[in-house]
C-alpha positions as CSV (number, residue, x, y, z in Angstrom):
1,M,-52.1,60.1,41.6
2,A,-54.2,63.1,42.0
3,Y,-52.5,66.4,42.7
4,H,-54.4,69.1,44.2
5,K,-53.2,72.6,44.0
6,V,-53.8,74.1,47.4
7,A,-52.1,77.5,47.3
8,Q,-50.0,79.1,44.5
9,G,-48.2,82.2,44.4
10,A,-44.9,83.8,43.1
11,D,-42.9,82.3,46.0
12,K,-45.0,79.6,47.5
13,L,-46.5,76.3,46.2
14,D,-48.2,73.7,48.3
15,L,-49.3,70.4,46.4
16,R,-51.0,67.5,48.1
17,V,-50.8,64.0,46.6
18,T,-53.9,62.3,47.6
19,A,-53.2,58.7,46.6
20,S,-50.1,58.2,48.6
21,R,-50.9,60.7,51.3
22,F,-47.5,62.4,51.0
23,V,-47.5,66.2,51.6
24,Y,-44.9,68.5,50.1
25,N,-44.7,72.1,50.9
26,A,-42.4,74.3,48.8
27,R,-42.3,77.1,51.2
28,A,-40.1,75.1,53.6
29,P,-38.8,72.1,51.9
30,P,-38.7,69.2,54.4
31,K,-35.7,66.9,54.6
32,R,-38.0,64.1,53.7
33,A,-41.6,63.6,52.8
34,V,-44.0,63.3,55.6
35,C,-46.6,60.4,55.5
36,R,-49.9,61.0,57.3
37,R,-51.6,58.0,58.3
38,T,-55.3,58.2,58.4
39,H,-56.1,55.1,60.3
40,P,-57.9,56.1,63.6
41,F,-56.9,53.1,65.6
42,R,-53.3,52.5,64.5
43,V,-51.2,52.1,67.7
44,S,-48.0,53.4,66.2
45,S,-47.0,54.5,62.8
46,W,-43.7,52.7,62.7
47,V,-45.3,49.1,62.9
48,P,-45.1,47.8,59.5
49,S,-48.2,46.2,58.0
50,V,-48.5,42.4,57.7
51,L,-50.0,41.4,54.3
52,F,-49.3,38.0,53.0
53,N,-46.9,39.3,50.4
54,S,-45.1,41.6,52.7
55,Y,-41.6,41.2,53.9
56,T,-42.7,41.3,57.5
57,F,-45.0,38.4,56.9
58,I,-42.7,36.2,54.9
59,F,-39.5,36.7,56.9
60,L,-40.8,37.3,60.4
61,F,-44.2,36.2,61.1
62,L,-44.4,33.0,59.0
63,P,-41.1,31.6,60.2
64,V,-41.8,32.3,63.8
65,T,-45.3,30.7,63.6
66,L,-43.9,27.8,61.5
67,A,-41.0,27.1,64.0
68,G,-43.3,27.4,67.0
69,Y,-45.7,24.9,65.3
70,L,-42.8,22.4,64.6
71,L,-41.3,22.8,68.1
72,I,-44.6,22.2,69.8
73,A,-45.5,19.2,67.4
74,R,-42.2,17.6,68.2
75,W,-43.2,17.0,71.9
76,R,-47.0,17.5,72.0
77,S,-50.0,17.3,69.8
78,G,-53.6,18.3,69.8
79,A,-54.6,21.1,72.2
80,P,-51.1,22.8,72.3
81,L,-50.9,22.9,68.6
82,I,-54.3,24.3,68.3
83,G,-53.6,26.9,70.9
84,W,-50.4,28.0,69.2
85,L,-52.2,28.4,65.8
86,L,-55.0,30.3,67.6
87,A,-52.5,32.6,69.3
88,A,-50.7,33.2,66.0
89,S,-54.0,33.8,64.1
90,L,-55.0,36.3,66.8
91,V,-51.7,38.1,66.7
92,F,-52.0,38.3,62.8
93,Y,-55.6,39.7,63.1
94,G,-54.6,42.1,65.8
95,W,-51.5,43.4,64.0
96,W,-54.0,45.1,61.5
97,N,-56.2,46.8,64.1
98,P,-55.8,45.9,67.8
99,P,-59.3,47.3,69.0
100,Y,-60.9,44.9,66.6
101,L,-59.1,42.1,68.3
102,L,-61.3,42.7,71.3
103,L,-64.4,42.6,69.1
104,M,-63.2,39.2,67.7
105,A,-62.4,37.8,71.1
106,G,-65.9,38.9,72.4
107,S,-67.6,37.2,69.5
108,I,-65.6,34.1,70.1
109,S,-66.2,33.9,73.7
110,F,-70.0,34.6,73.3
111,N,-70.3,31.9,70.7
112,Y,-68.4,29.4,72.9
113,A,-70.5,30.3,75.8
114,V,-73.7,29.8,73.7
115,G,-72.4,26.5,72.5
116,V,-71.6,25.3,76.0
117,G,-75.2,26.4,77.0
118,I,-76.8,24.6,74.1
119,S,-74.8,21.3,75.0
120,H,-76.0,21.5,78.6
121,L,-79.7,22.2,77.6
122,E,-79.8,19.4,74.9
123,R,-78.7,16.8,77.5
124,A,-82.0,17.2,79.4
125,E,-85.0,16.1,77.3
126,A,-87.3,18.7,78.8
127,T,-85.1,21.7,77.8
128,K,-84.8,21.0,74.1
129,R,-87.1,23.9,73.3
130,R,-84.8,26.2,75.4
131,A,-81.9,25.0,73.4
132,A,-83.6,25.8,70.2
133,M,-84.5,29.3,71.4
134,L,-80.8,29.8,72.5
135,V,-79.7,28.8,68.9
136,V,-82.1,31.5,67.5
137,L,-80.8,34.1,69.8
138,A,-77.1,33.2,69.1
139,I,-77.8,33.5,65.3
140,A,-79.7,36.7,65.8
141,A,-76.8,38.3,67.8
142,N,-74.3,37.2,65.1
143,L,-76.3,38.7,62.3
144,A,-77.0,41.9,64.4
145,L,-73.2,42.3,64.8
146,L,-72.4,41.7,61.1
147,G,-75.4,43.9,60.1
148,Y,-74.2,46.8,62.2
149,Y,-70.6,46.7,60.8
150,K,-71.7,46.1,57.1
151,Y,-74.8,48.3,56.8
152,A,-74.7,51.1,59.6
153,N,-73.1,53.6,57.2
154,F,-75.5,52.8,54.4
155,F,-78.6,53.2,56.4
156,V,-77.6,56.4,58.1
157,D,-76.5,57.9,54.7
158,S,-79.8,56.7,53.2
159,L,-81.8,58.3,55.9
160,D,-79.9,61.4,55.7
161,H,-80.5,61.6,52.0
162,L,-84.2,60.8,52.1
163,S,-85.3,62.8,55.1
164,G,-82.8,65.7,54.8
165,L,-81.7,65.1,58.4
166,S,-78.0,65.6,59.3
167,L,-77.3,62.7,61.5
168,D,-73.9,62.6,62.8
169,L,-72.7,58.9,63.0
170,P,-68.9,58.3,63.0
171,K,-68.0,56.2,60.0
172,V,-68.0,52.6,61.0
173,V,-64.9,50.8,59.6
174,L,-65.6,47.3,58.6
175,P,-63.4,44.8,60.6
176,L,-61.2,42.6,58.5
177,A,-63.1,39.2,57.5
178,I,-66.1,39.8,59.8
179,S,-68.3,38.2,57.4
180,F,-66.3,35.1,57.1
181,H,-65.9,34.7,60.9
182,T,-69.6,35.4,61.6
183,I,-70.8,32.9,59.1
184,Q,-68.3,30.3,60.4
185,Q,-69.5,30.8,64.0
186,I,-73.2,30.5,62.9
187,A,-72.4,27.2,61.0
């Protein structure tokens, strides 16, 4: 952990621990350490994170998902099971960062609509060229989305450094597994 000495005097001492984001102020000792979360889109700070090795995942999310799957599989198969697993996957993804759930849902909806459009265009022999153009457009849109989230900060920082400009672009946070989802949708 890195300790930064912020202010030091005979009667005051303020240390900041940057690795764990806990702040201790000796002037007015708190009853407990205060954790400052820096995530800009976190809905509430009391919601525990869900990692695969967290207690929340092992003892809450996984049993509920598995029980729901087994209950649905007992009476139904096919689409209801896939719908349950899709809903559980979206809850898991949205638990990390809810605004990016909208991004993922938009990307999935766009690719589904393009797939339906390509299917309709390929049925008619005369419109196979339009279907091919729609495939190219969909791939370009997916790669543009991926490129923005992966490389926007890099290009702006490089342009600032090379030109001496001071462009003010908010830091773009890379959504969880966007590369995997984008490549899967292209395939």
